[in-house]
C-alpha positions in Angstrom: 108.8 87.1 102.1 106.4 85.9 100.2 107.8 84.9 96.4 105.1 87.0 94.5 103.5 90.1 95.1 99.9 90.2 96.2 98.0 92.2 92.8 94.6 91.8 93.2 94.3 94.8 96.0 96.3 96.6 94.0 94.4 96.4 91.1 91.1 96.7 92.2 92.0 100.2 93.6 93.6 101.2 90.7 90.2 99.7 88.2 88.6 101.9 90.5 90.1 105.1 90.3 90.7 104.2 86.0 86.8 103.5 85.9 84.9 106.5 87.8 87.4 108.8 86.6 86.5 107.7 82.8 83.5 108.1 83.1 82.5 111.6 84.9 81.3 114.3 82.9 83.5 116.2 82.1 86.5 114.9 84.5 86.4 112.3 81.3 88.0 114.9 79.4 92.1 113.7 80.8 91.3 111.1 79.0 91.9 111.9 76.2 95.9 111.5 76.4 94.6 107.9 78.2 95.7 110.0 81.4 93.7 108.5 83.8 94.6 105.1 82.7 97.7 105.7 83.4 97.5 107.5 86.7 95.2 104.1 87.5 98.3 101.6 86.9 100.7 103.7 88.1 98.7 103.7 91.1 98.2 99.9 91.5 102.0 99.4 91.3 102.4 102.1 93.8 100.1 100.0 96.1 101.7 96.9 95.2 105.2 98.4 95.8 103.9 99.7 99.4 102.0 96.0 100.7 105.3 94.3 99.5 108.8 94.2 101.6 110.8 93.5 98.2 112.0 95.2 95.2 108.4 94.5 92.6 109.4 93.6 89.6 108.4 95.8 85.9 107.0 92.3 84.4 104.8 93.1 87.9 104.0 95.9 87.6 102.8 95.6 84.1 100.4 92.6 84.7 99.1 94.6 87.6 98.2 97.8 85.5 96.4 95.4 82.8 94.2 93.7 85.8 93.6 98.0 86.4 93.0 98.6 83.7 90.8 95.6 82.5 88.7 96.1 86.3 89.0 100.0 85.1 87.3 99.0 81.8 84.0 97.2 83.5 83.9 100.0 86.3 83.5 102.7 83.6 80.5 100.0 81.7 78.7 100.3 84.7 79.5 103.9 86.1 78.7 105.2 82.6 75.2 103.4 82.0 73.2 105.6 85.0 75.2 109.1 84.1 73.9 108.5 80.5 70.7 107.9 81.2 70.7 111.3 83.4 72.4 113.5 80.8 70.6 111.5 77.9 67.2 114.1 78.1 70.0 116.7 77.7 71.6 115.5 75.1 68.3 115.0 73.1 67.0 118.5 73.7 70.9 119.1 72.2 69.9 117.3 69.4 67.2 118.4 68.9 68.8 122.1 69.0 71.2 121.3 66.4 68.8 119.9 63.8 65.9 123.0 64.5 68.9 124.8 62.8 67.4 125.9 59.4 71.3 126.5 58.2 72.5 123.4 59.1 73.0 121.2 55.8 70.8 118.3 55.2 73.2 115.3 54.9 75.0 116.4 58.7 70.5 116.5 59.5 70.3 113.4 58.4 73.4 111.5 60.1 72.2 113.3 63.4 69.0 111.7 63.0 70.2 108.6 62.4 72.6 108.6 65.9 69.3 109.3 67.7 67.9 106.1 67.4 68.4 103.6 70.3 69.7 101.0 68.7 72.3 102.6 67.5 73.5 104.0 70.5 73.3 100.1 72.4 75.3 99.3 69.3 77.8 102.6 69.5 78.5 101.4 73.5 78.8 97.9 72.6 81.9 98.8 70.1 83.3 101.7 73.0 83.0 99.4 75.4 85.2 97.4 73.6 87.1 99.8 72.4 87.5 100.8 76.4 89.0 97.4 77.1 91.6 97.3 74.6 92.4 101.0 75.5 92.3 100.7 79.0 94.6 97.4 79.2 97.2 98.2 77.1 97.3 102.1 79.0 97.1 100.6 82.4 100.5 98.2 81.5 102.4 100.8 80.1 101.2 102.8 83.9 101.9 100.3 86.3 105.4 99.3 83.8 106.2 103.2 84.8 105.0 102.9 88.8 107.2 100.0 89.0 110.0 101.8 87.8 109.3 105.2 89.4 108.1 103.5 93.0 110.9 101.0 93.5 112.2 100.8 97.0 116.3 100.5 97.0 117.7 97.5 97.7 118.3 96.5 100.3 121.8 96.5 102.3 124.3 93.8 101.8 124.8 91.4 104.6 127.3 91.9 106.9 130.4 89.8 106.3 130.3 86.4 107.8 132.0 86.7 111.6 135.5 86.0 111.9 137.2 83.8 115.2 137.8 86.3 118.2 140.8 88.1 116.5 144.0 87.4 119.2 147.0 90.5 118.2 150.1 89.2 118.1 152.2 89.1 121.0 155.6 92.3 120.9 158.9 91.2 121.6 160.9 94.5 122.1 164.4 94.4 120.3 167.2 95.0 121.8 168.5 97.7 123.6 171.7 99.0 121.4 175.0 98.5 123.3 174.0 96.0 125.4 174.6 92.8 124.2 171.9 90.6 125.4 169.4 89.3 123.4 165.9 89.2 124.4 164.1 86.1 124.0 
């Protein structure tokens, strides 16, 4: 039995789940309470436990969850860029519809116009990436910790007692018969 359970493959799979589900439109709404991140960290701990013959510790679960969260943030970045490019024209039309509303106060109009610039969008994406990196690492670690507790294997049974020498029953000498007066050796 190896000393440390392998962590890379479970962390990679948990990170892929975190990143893809966090980047997909509509599905990513479950991440408002970090559900996908917790799930991915717990999944990484579950996979690590399944591939290890012994019981994993909570420290191992937390570490694999942390790694899954870090990987998940980078996967999110890679998946979200093409999705944002594909959805970009739709967002632009939504902004134009909001700006065309005559009842929109001038302060909000200026705010929406400032958010349309490419430099602002790029800076906001970069800030959001670092925020996502921190949040995924933190909640992935918590998910891995809980996953290690929930999916821990039962402790192995205790080993059998050591073998003793072959048992030899004591010899039996019957008691003397009453009234016979004889003694038996």
